[in-house]
C-alpha positions as semicolon CSV with decimal commas, in nm:
position;residue;x (nm);y (nm);z (nm)
1;M;0,333;1,279;-0,889
2;T;0,612;0,999;-0,893
3;D;0,679;0,700;-1,054
4;E;0,800;0,493;-0,742
5;L;0,612;0,532;-0,405
6;L;0,784;0,427;-0,093
7;T;0,606;0,247;0,200
8;L;0,641;0,012;0,448
9;A;0,745;-0,390;0,405
10;T;0,551;-0,480;0,719
11;E;0,412;-0,410;1,037
12;F;0,649;-0,264;1,295
13;R;0,692;-0,206;1,680
14;H;0,950;0,027;1,854
15;E;0,944;0,181;2,212
16;V;1,125;0,472;2,276
17;E;1,308;0,533;2,635
18;R;1,057;0,676;2,872
19;V;1,007;1,071;2,849
20;R;0,984;1,228;3,205
21;G;0,784;0,865;3,311
22;S;0,580;0,818;3,037
23;R;0,553;0,540;2,754
24;F;0,572;0,605;2,460
25;L;0,491;0,289;2,205
26;T;0,449;0,325;1,823
27;T;0,308;0,061;1,608
28;V;0,338;0,138;1,202
29;A;0,202;-0,063;0,932
30;P;0,187;-0,052;0,572
31;V;-0,202;0,003;0,484
32;S;-0,386;0,051;0,134
33;T;-0,693;0,270;0,172
34;P;-0,856;0,477;0,476
35;A;-1,056;0,198;0,568
36;D;-0,751;-0,052;0,601
37;A;-0,587;0,273;0,771
38;E;-0,875;0,307;1,038
39;A;-0,927;-0,064;1,101
40;F;-0,556;-0,063;1,191
41;V;-0,588;0,217;1,424
42;A;-0,902;0,078;1,604
43;R;-0,693;-0,280;1,685
44;I;-0,420;-0,084;1,791
45;R;-0,699;0,108;2,020
46;D;-0,858;-0,233;2,164
47;E;-0,438;-0,405;2,193
48;F;-0,390;-0,092;2,419
49;S;-0,664;0,043;2,577
50;D;-0,507;0,061;2,904
51;A;-0,296;0,305;2,761
52;T;-0,383;0,728;2,846
53;H;-0,378;0,786;2,469
54;N;-0,326;0,635;2,126
55;C;-0,244;0,886;1,877
56;W;-0,250;0,851;1,518
57;A;-0,181;0,950;1,178
58;W;-0,207;0,783;0,859
59;R;-0,115;0,908;0,436
60;V;-0,243;0,693;0,155
61;G;-0,242;0,746;-0,219
62;R;-0,027;0,811;-0,485
63;A;0,135;1,106;-0,331
64;G;-0,038;1,049;0,000
65;E;-0,270;1,306;-0,065
66;V;-0,604;1,129;0,144
67;F;-0,462;1,176;0,480
68;R;-0,552;1,239;0,868
69;S;-0,443;1,249;1,219
70;S;-0,573;1,238;1,589
71;D;-0,460;1,414;1,906
72;D;-0,710;1,170;2,085
73;G;-0,748;1,355;2,369
74;E;-0,380;1,485;2,400
75;P;-0,336;1,935;2,334
76;G;-0,477;2,036;1,979
77;G;-0,178;1,989;1,709
78;S;0,075;1,823;1,982
79;A;0,025;1,479;1,871
80;G;-0,156;1,363;1,532
81;R;0,036;1,635;1,357
82;P;0,383;1,563;1,463
83;I;0,331;1,180;1,373
84;L;0,184;1,310;1,031
85;Q;0,490;1,501;0,975
86;Q;0,702;1,216;1,048
87;L;0,558;1,007;0,757
88;E;0,515;1,307;0,510
89;G;0,891;1,410;0,586
90;R;0,990;1,049;0,461
91;R;0,764;1,088;0,170
92;L;0,581;0,778;0,255
93;T;0,221;0,671;0,161
94;N;0,027;0,390;0,221
95;V;0,137;0,342;0,621
96;A;-0,043;0,448;0,943
97;A;0,114;0,532;1,252
98;V;-0,028;0,507;1,599
99;V;0,163;0,609;1,922
100;T;0,021;0,495;2,234
101;R;0,119;0,693;2,558
102;W;0,091;0,550;2,926
103;F;0,114;0,916;3,129
104;G;0,418;0,884;3,372
105;G;0,282;1,142;3,616
106;T;0,458;1,456;3,464
107;K;0,336;1,638;3,216
108;L;0,517;1,730;2,929
109;G;0,330;2,043;2,773
110;V;0,241;2,106;2,388
111;G;0,602;2,116;2,296
112;G;0,700;1,809;2,458
113;L;0,443;1,604;2,384
114;M;0,532;1,726;1,993
115;R;0,887;1,644;2,050
116;A;0,785;1,310;2,210
117;Y;0,510;1,191;1,947
118;G;0,728;1,298;1,657
119;G;1,068;1,169;1,790
120;A;0,875;0,825;1,896
121;T;0,744;0,749;1,555
122;G;1,083;0,927;1,385
123;K;1,265;0,678;1,559
124;T;1,074;0,395;1,498
125;L;1,066;0,472;1,122
126;D;1,444;0,491;1,123
127;R;1,412;0,085;1,218
128;A;1,131;-0,023;1,007
129;P;1,159;-0,240;0,729
130;L;1,082;-0,031;0,395
131;R;0,978;-0,095;0,016
132;R;0,979;0,069;-0,281
133;I;0,657;-0,004;-0,545
134;V;0,685;0,094;-0,919
135;V;0,420;0,274;-1,031
136;T;0,275;0,110;-1,348
137;R;-0,006;0,131;-1,611
138;R;-0,193;-0,104;-1,755
139;V;-0,145;-0,144;-2,140
140;E;-0,397;-0,315;-2,340
141;I;-0,241;-0,405;-2,697
142;E;-0,474;-0,584;-3,028
143;H;-0,246;-0,689;-3,278
144;P;-0,279;-0,886;-3,616
145;Y;-0,181;-1,286;-3,529
146;E;0,185;-1,207;-3,740
147;C;0,310;-0,887;-3,494
148;S;0,324;-1,168;-3,225
149;G;0,684;-1,267;-3,253
150;A;0,796;-0,925;-3,275
151;L;0,610;-0,837;-2,927
152;A;0,694;-1,119;-2,752
153;G;1,049;-0,983;-2,804
154;L;0,994;-0,690;-2,640
155;Y;0,791;-0,824;-2,358
156;A;1,092;-1,039;-2,268
157;A;1,313;-0,782;-2,348
158;R;1,161;-0,514;-2,082
159;G;1,078;-0,777;-1,849
160;L;0,713;-0,779;-1,868
161;E;0,476;-1,087;-1,787
162;P;0,134;-1,047;-1,981
163;A;-0,126;-1,023;-1,699
164;S;-0,392;-1,158;-1,972
165;S;-0,430;-1,298;-2,338
166;A;-0,709;-1,376;-2,557
167;Y;-0,728;-1,491;-2,921
168;G;-0,965;-1,400;-3,136
169;A;-1,015;-1,259;-3,451
170;S;-0,675;-1,042;-3,313
171;V;-0,462;-1,144;-3,019
172;T;-0,527;-0,896;-2,728
173;V;-0,279;-0,845;-2,447
174;V;-0,283;-0,698;-2,140
175;L;0,027;-0,575;-1,933
176;D;0,163;-0,379;-1,624
177;V;0,410;-0,126;-1,788
178;P;0,616;0,155;-1,523
179;E;0,495;0,442;-1,581
180;R;0,841;0,609;-1,622
181;D;0,886;0,326;-1,933
182;L;0,511;0,366;-2,063
183;A;0,602;0,636;-2,327
184;G;0,909;0,438;-2,491
185;F;0,711;0,168;-2,438
186;L;0,412;0,247;-2,663
187;Q;0,660;0,365;-2,908
188;E;0,825;0,070;-2,968
189;V;0,510;-0,106;-2,997
190;A;0,410;0,057;-3,300
191;D;0,800;0,022;-3,449
192;R;0,748;-0,334;-3,406
193;T;0,421;-0,363;-3,610
194;A;0,453;-0,078;-3,836
195;G;0,160;0,068;-3,693
196;R;-0,096;-0,244;-3,691
197;A;-0,150;-0,294;-3,304
198;E;-0,406;-0,050;-3,089
199;T;-0,308;0,026;-2,768
200;R;-0,535;0,123;-2,525
201;V;-0,404;0,316;-2,194
C-alpha cells in the first residue's frame, strides 16, 4: 500500500520511428475503473480500425492490483505483456495504454515484437505528463459546540477543508485526511477536545 499514487495527467499520444517498416502509435490515458479502461480501448480500436493490431494493457486500483492486457492477434505474450510491464515498471495506476500497429511488410519475430511494443509504450510514457494523487481517508468528527474553535484551528493548520458540516445537538464535520497524516490528526483531535470528540474513519 502507498499513500501516494502516480497516474497520467491527461490523454497523450506518441508515434515512434518505424520498426522495419511497421508503424507503432501509442495512446495512453488516465482511467478510473475497468469499465473506463475498456471504453478507452474500444474508442481507440474504432479510431484506428484500419490498423493491423490494437494491442493494449491497463492497470487500476490503489496498487494497480486490477489489470488486463491483450495481444490482439499478435503472438502470445509479444505485445500486451510488454505494454503492461512498462506501466508496472513505472508504478503507474489508473492508466490504460493502446499501441496501434500498421504492419510494414517485415515480420519482427516474438523478441522483436516485445521490444517494439514495450519500447513504443516506454517512449510515450517518458513524454506523457504525470500527476501524483494523495490517498485520503474520509473522517467524520462529532463534537460539542464548544470544541469548534479548537478544531477549526486544527483544520486550518493542516490545510484541511471540511467536505460537509451538520449542526444539531452537536457538530458533525466530514473531512478527507491524507492517509499518511491520519494517526497524528486523530491524536490531535483527541488532544484539542480533551477526548470529547467522536471520530469515525
